[in-house]
N, C-alpha and C positions, 0 to 999 in steps of 0.2 A: 504494500500500500504506500502511496506517496506520503511524504511528510505532511502532517496535518497541522503544523504549527505556523506555516507561512505560505504566502502566495507563490505563484510560479516564479522560478528563478529567472532573473534577467541578467544579461551579460554585464561585465564591468563597464563597458561603453554603453551606459544606459541611454535610452532613447530620449535625449534631452528635448529636442524640438517638439515631438508629439506630447511629451509631458507638459511643456510650457503652453502648448495650444490647449490642452485640457484645463490648465490653470487660468487661462486668459479670462474666461467669463467671471471668475471670482476676483481677479485683479481689476477688471473694468466692468462692474456689474451694470447690465443694460437697464435694469429697473430701479437703479438708485442714482439719480442725477446729483444728489447731495454728495455722495461718495466720489463721483467723478470730479466734482468741483474741488473736493479736498485733494484729490490726486493732482489736479492741475495746479492748484496753489502751492502744493508741496514741491512740485517740480520747479516752479518759478523760484521759490525760496532757495532750492538747492542750486539752481543755475546762478542766482545772485551770489550765493556763498562762494561758488567756484570763481566767479569774476573777482570778488573781493580778495580771495585767497591768492590769486595770481598777482594782483596789483599791490598787495600789502608790502612785499619785499622792497618796492621802490622807496617807500618812506624810510626803510632801514638804510638803503644806499644813500639817500639824500642826507639823513642824519649823520652818517659816517663821514661823508664828504664835507659837511658843514663843520664837524668837529675837527677834521684834519686840515681844513682850509683848502681842500682841493675841489676840483670840478665846479659845477654850478647847479642850482635848483631851477625848476621850471618857472619861467617869468609869469605864467598865468596865475600862479598861486599868490594870494595876498602876503605882504611882508611878515605879518604876525604868524603865518603858517610855516614859514621857511626857517624860523629860528630852530636851533638844534633841539631844545627841549620840546617845542611844539611837534617837531617831526618824530621824536621818541614817543610822545603821547599818541600821535596819530598812528604810529606803527602798532602800539598795543590796543588802541581803540579798534583798528581794523581787524586784529586777531579776534577780539571779543565779539565784534559784529558778525564775523564769519561763523563763529561758534553759535551765536544766537540764531542765525538763519538756519543752521543745521538742526538745532533743537526745535525750532518752529516746524521744520519739515517732519521731524519725528512725531511731534505732537499731533500734527494734522493727519499723518498717515496711520496713527495708531488704530483709529476706528476702521479704516479700510482693511488693515491686516487682520484685525480680530473678526471682522465681518466675514472675510474669506475663510478663516479657520472654522468659524461656526457653521457656515453654509456647507462646506465640504464634509465636515464631521457629521452634520445632519443628514446629508445625502448618503453617506456611507452607512450610517445607522439604519436609515430607512431601507437601503438596499439589502443589508444583512437580514433584516426581518422579512424581506421579500424572497429570499432564497429558499430552496427546498429543504425539507427535513433531511434528505440524503446528504446535502452539503454540510449541515451542522453536525450530523453524526460522524462525518469524516474529519471534523476539525477539533481543535482543542481550544477551550474558552480562553485560557491564559494567553496562548499565542495570538489569538485574534485581538484580544484587548490590547496587547502590547503593540501590535501592528498599527491599530487605530491611534493609540497614544503617541507613538513616534511619528506617525504620518501627520497628525494635526500639528505637532510641534514643528515639523519640517515645512509645512505650508507657509507659515508666516515668514520664515527665513527666505524662502524662494520668492514669495510675492514681494517682500520688502526690497531685497537686494536686486531683483530683476528689474523692477519698475522704477525705483528711485535712485539707484546708484550706478548701474553699469553704463548707461548712455551719458549721464552727466560727467562721469569720471573720464570717459573718452574725450568729451568736450574740453575738460580741464587739461588733458595732455595737449590737445590742439592749441589752446590759448597759451600754455606755457612755451610750446615750441615757437609760436609766433613772436612772443615777447623776447625769447632768447635770440632768435634769428635777427630781430630788429635791433636789440641792444648789443649783440656781439657779432657773430658771423655764422656761416653755414656749418663750419666744422664742429662747433659746439652742438648744433642740432644733430649732426651725424653721430657724434659720440653718444648723445642722449638716446637717439633712435636705436643704435646698436645695443646700448645698455638695457633699454626697455624691452627690446625684442628678446634678448637673452634671458632677461628676468622672467618675462611671461612664458617663454618656452620651458625654462626650468621649472617654474611654478606649476604649469599644466602637467608636465611629465611626473613630477614628484607627487602632485595631488592625485593623479590617476592611480599611482602606486599605493598611496595611502587609502584610497577608496576601497581597494580590494581588502585591505586590513580592516577597515571600518565595517565592511560587509560581514567579515568573519566575526567581528565583535558583536554586531547586531544579532547574527544567528545564534551565538552563544548566549546572549542576553535573553533573546526570545525563548530559547530552550530552557534556561534556568528559571525564567518567570513561569513558564508553562508547568514545569515540574513542581514548583512551589505551590501554585494554585491548585494543581491536581492533588497534591499531597494534603493540603489543608482542607480541601473539600471532602477528602476521604479520611479525615482525622480519626474517626472511630475505627475504621478498618485497619489503619496503621497501628493503633493501640491493641486491637484484637490480636494481631499476629506478632506484636512486639518488634515491628520493623522500623523503628525510629532511626536506628543506625543506617539501615539501607537507604531510607529516604534522604537522610543527610548526605550520605555518600554520593547518591545520584545527583543531588542538588550541587554539592561541592565540585563534582566532576565538571558540570556545566560552568560553574563559576571559575574553575581553574582555567578552562579554555577561554573564558571571558577575560581573566586576568592576563593571560599570555597575549591575547590580541590587544588589550588595552595598553600593556607595556610597549608593544610594537607600535601602537598608534602614537604614543607620546614620544618614543624614540625617533620615529620617522618625522614627527613635527620638528624635533630639534635639528635634524639634518636639513629639513626644508628651510627653516629660519636661517641656519648658518649659510647655506648656499645662496639664499637671497641677499644676505648681508654682504657676502664676498663679491657678488656680481655688481651690486649697487655701489659698493665702496670703490671698486675698480673704475667704474664710469665716473663717479664723483671726483676721484683723485685725478683722472685724466683732464676733466674740465677745469679743475682748480690749478693744475700745473700750467695749462694754457693761459689761464687768467693771470697767474703769478708772473709768468714770463712777459706778458703784455704790460703788467704794472712795472716790472723792472725795466722794460723798454720805453716806458713813458707813454704808451698808447692807451692805457686804462688807469683809472684811479683806484685808490683803496676801496672806495665805495662800490666800484664795479666788481672787485674781488669779493666783497661782502655780498653783493647782489646775486652773483652766480651761486654762491654758497647757499644763500637763503632760498633762491628759486629751486635748487636741487633738493634742499631739505623739505621744501613744500611739496615737491614732486614725489619725494619718498613716501609721503602719506598716502596718496592715491595709488602709488605703485604697490605698497604693502596691502592696501585695501583691495586692489584687483586680485592679488593672491588670496586674500581672505574671502572675497566675494566668490571667486571660482570654487574654492574649497567648500564654502558653505552651500552654494547652489548644488554642487555635485553630491555633497553629503546629504543635503535635503532631498535630492532626487532618489538617493538610496533609501532614505527613510520613508518616502511616500510612494515609491514604485509598487510596494506590496499593497498599499491601500488602493491604488488605481487598478492593480490586478484584481482585487476584490470587486471593484466596481464593474470590471469587465466580465465577471462570471455571470453567465445568463441564468435567469430564473427558470427552473425546470417546469414549474406549474404556473401558467399565466392565464389571465382572462383574455378572451377573444375581444377584438375591437367592438365597441358598442354592445357588449354582453349585457343582457337585461338582468334585473334583480330577480332572485328566486321568489316566486309567489307561492306561499304556503297556505293551502286551504284546509286540508285534512292531515297532512303529514305522512302520507303513505310512502314506503320505500320499496323499490323493486330492483333486484339484481337480475340482469339478463346476460347469461353466458359470460360471466366475468372471469377474465384471465389476468394474472399479474405475476411479475417476477422482479425482484430487486436486481438480479443478475440473469441475463437471458439464458445462461446455462443451468439455472436452478429455479424452475417454476415453483411458485408458492400456491397460487390459486388456479384451479383447472376447471373452468366452465361452471361457475356457481350460478344457480338461478333459484331465487326464492323471493317471496313477498313478506313485507312487514306491514300488515293493514293498519289503518288509522286507529289510534288508541289501544292497539294490541301489544302484547309482549311476546317477542320471539327471542329465544335463547340459542346461542351457538356454543357448542361444546366439542371437545375432541382432545386427542392426545397432544403432547408437546410437539410443536413444529407443524401442526395441521394448518396454520394460517388464520387462527381466530383473531388475534389482535391486529392483523393486517387489515381486516375489514374496517375497523375504526379509522385507521389512517387513510384508507381510500375514501370513506364517506366524508371525511373532513377535507379531502383533496390535498393532503400532504403529498400524495403521489397520484398520478392519473393511471387508470387501468390500461393494461397493454392490449386488452381485447374485451369485447362486450361493452356494456354500459351500466351505469347506476342511475336510477331515476328517483326523484322526489316529487310526488304529485305529478308524475308524468313528464317532468323536465329533466333532461340529461344534465347532471351537475357540472359537466365540462362546458356547458353552453351558458351558464349563469355566472354572475359575479361571486367571487370567493367570499367576500365579506358578508354578503347576504346569506350565503349558504351556511357559513359558520355561525352567523347570528341565530339561525334557526335550530342549531344543535347544541345540546348541553352534554357534558361528559363528566362522569365520576371515574377517574382513572385508578388503576391498581396502585401506582406509586404516586402519591400526591406530593408535589414539590411546591413549597410556598415561598413567596417573596420575603426577604429579610426586612420585614416591616411589622406592623401590628396585626392582631387578629381581625380587627375591624377593617383594616385596609384589604386584607386577603379575602374577606367575605364580600366586600364592596366591589372587588375586582370583577364580579359577575355582572354588575350593572352600575356604572359610575354615578348615574343621576339618581340612584335610589336614596330615599330619605333614611334618617337614622332609625326611624320606627320600622321601616321595611327591612333594614339590616337585622334588627333585633327579632323581627318576626321570622325571618329566614333561619336565624340561629335557633329559635325555639322549635321550628319544624324539624330541624336537623338534630334535635335533642342535645344542643350545645349551649343553650342559654344559661342553664344553671351552673355549668362549669365556668363560663366566662364571667358571670356575675359574682362568682366566688373568688375571683382573682383580685388582688389589690388594685391593679390598674384597669381591670375590666376589659373593654374592647380596645384599649390602648396598650395592651400587653404585647411586647415584642415576641415574635415567634422564633427568632434566630435564623442563621443561615440554613436555607432549604427547609425551614420549619422544624429544626432538630430539637427545639425546646419543648415540642409537643410530642405526645405519644402517637403511635400509628393510628389508633382509634380516633384521637382528637383531630389529627390531620384529615382523616377521612370525613369526619363530620364537617370540618371547614369546607372541604370540597363539595359536600352535599349542600351545605348552606349557600355557597356562591352559585351553585347550579339552580337551586330553588329561586334565588334572587334574580338570576338571568331569565327564568321562566320560559324556556324554549319549548316549542311543540314537539321536538324530537329529542329523545334521551338515549345516550349510550352509557351502559354500565360495563366498563372494561375491567373485569375481574376485580370489582370494587371492594370485595371483602376477602380476597384470597390471602392477603398478607396478615390477616388478623386472627387472633385466637377465637375459639368457638363462642365463648361468652360475649366478647366484644362484637363478633359477627352478628349474633342474635339481637344485640341492642341496636346495631346500626341497620339491620335488615328492615326493621319496621319503618325507620326514617326513609330508607330507599323505596319501600313500597308506597309511602305517601308521595314521594317525588314522582314515581313512575305512573301513578294513577292518572287517568285521562290524558296520557301522553303516548305517542308512538315510541316504543321502547325496544332497543336492541341490547340484549344482555350477552356479554361475552363471559362465560362462566368457568370458574375453576371448581368451586364446590357445587356438586350436582344437587345438593339439598336445597340450594337457593333458586332452582329453576323448575321445581316440581309443579308449580302452578302456572307455568308459562303457557300461552295459547299454542305455541309451536316450539319444538326443540329441533334444531338442525345439528346433526352430528357430522363433523368433518373428519376426514382421514386422508392424509397426503394431498391436501388442497382440494378435495372433491367431497361432495355430499355422499356420505355412506348410508345414513338413515335420516328420517324425519318423521315427526309425529308428536303427540302429547306423551307425558311421562308414562301413563299406564299402557299406552299402545307400544311404546318402545320396550318397556319391561316385558310385555307379553311376547314381543318379537324375539326376545332373548338373543340379541345380537351384540354389537359393539357397545352400545349405551348400557345395556344390562350388565355387561362385563365390567365396564368402568364403575358403575354404581356398586357392584359387589365389592370390587377392590377398595373403593373409597369407604364403604361401610366397615370393611374389615380394618382399614387403617384408623378410622374413628374409634372403633371398639378397642383397638390396641392402645390408642392414645388415652382413652378413658381408663383402661386397666392400669396403665402406667401412672396416671394421675392418682388413682386410688392407692397404689403402692406408695407413692410419694407422701400422701397424706398419712398413711399408716406408719411410715418411717420418720414422721416428724418433719417432713419437707426438707430432708437432708439431701435427697437426690436432685440433680440438676433437671430443669425442665427439658422435655424432649418434644420436638415438633416433627410430626410424621408427614412427609410429602407423598403425593400420589402422582401418577403419570398424566393426570388431567391438566396439569399446569401448562401454560403456553411457554 
């Protein structure tokens, strides 16, 4: 199986232009003229800052010449501005003004960047919920959350640096080159051009090398995070088997790989910074030697020597920034490429264009020659055909692997049938909108997983607009109200991760309560009591009977004793219907159902005898749960 923690691998030479094209609508949102205006003003502020940055060194030159008594100052400036102290103040004012313009740019653009982060994160979250159950069964939650987390962090980096820094920095290079050519001569420009070219070439090559290391670091980080989340979600299982050391070893192995990659990342950064410094220092030394010789020859002043030094120092900032921008953009692309890969995963189950809503009048269900397979080489359902009449209860039983629970997934359209069709009130469920189909169906699953919130929140999940009184009424019908009202915090009691603070019976009652609150015309009971002990099952069964009355009910049964009163019992074997009929008819037939009934009765009797032995022994014997082959 492919790695389930990350999206498809993309080569180190990531598709930069396609990714930037995908990001463009978020950088320049068509429906937000206010954000476009912010971008425009921010660009103007940045361009003004670049012009100020290039001109500021002139005040430094003039101040130096004024102090040494050499050269001359522009005649256009008023006399009070050409004094040495005034020129010194002007130099520092220009530096502060340039910084202020850059800060204005950042302040204006903050809302644009955060809007882009939010919109793309929103789109990703919606898309993940639109993907099929098959996709999520093949993924790891920890890995997915890490991909989204790093992707949203990388978005702002790419949006900010691409839109507001790259082009203006190129403009600054052009302005600086013009000033140097005008003030000095073409050879200075040639030296600077060679220096910049070598600097950029080295930066790009070294950054590409570092991106490969960064990719390894990200993979190790994702793997470590996935293992940590998986281990903590299965905290009880780890404790049951005393495997804390194994979990720590697995996690530490991933962190060791992360440590190695992180060390290589920082080491490579040191080499990159050293190489950049050597290249720039060589170019700067060449230009200063040329200027020093000109000063010695009397063709330049000390101010000119200071000017070329100041201009080169000013140029070092955007040069260093170009390396930083390139690295950040490339690393940002590494961080978000997996997110875009997720966005490119097609939804397996989709609504047809202009699909109508499901119109439920009676709630009848019909399966017509239904075939299905998760894997084409392993069929699960082989030509099922049966009806669930309105307000009737039809049970589906059978040995493990017969395909019982698959029916619930098909009815909810988590998957589409590979042959035949499923009808609700005569409408093929593939032809109607999924949201209206699922709104018409309620389910009490075998394994109830609750949100890490309050009991009231989890009950209200069935219907958000329900009033507090309706929530309490649903809890009463599910025989849960007395338990909740006995808690110190009542309906505001937290249930913990996946509802682990509640017992199995309490979680099942919450599932029943929220299904009651939803009030659907069609009900699926997917082995709703199979994980409970006999006493708890009997308590909950009455609540289930109340929920299923006057509803079309499909019961996927584990305990056959819960379906003896069903209007019809479908017995599956190897994905096909082996028998059908009421309980008495199937027992009289003395076939597969009768054999399953006999084995389950024997298992129940054995469990009862063991319980009696435990009571006689003073409850010193551990509890024993006897399974039968009727489980899915």
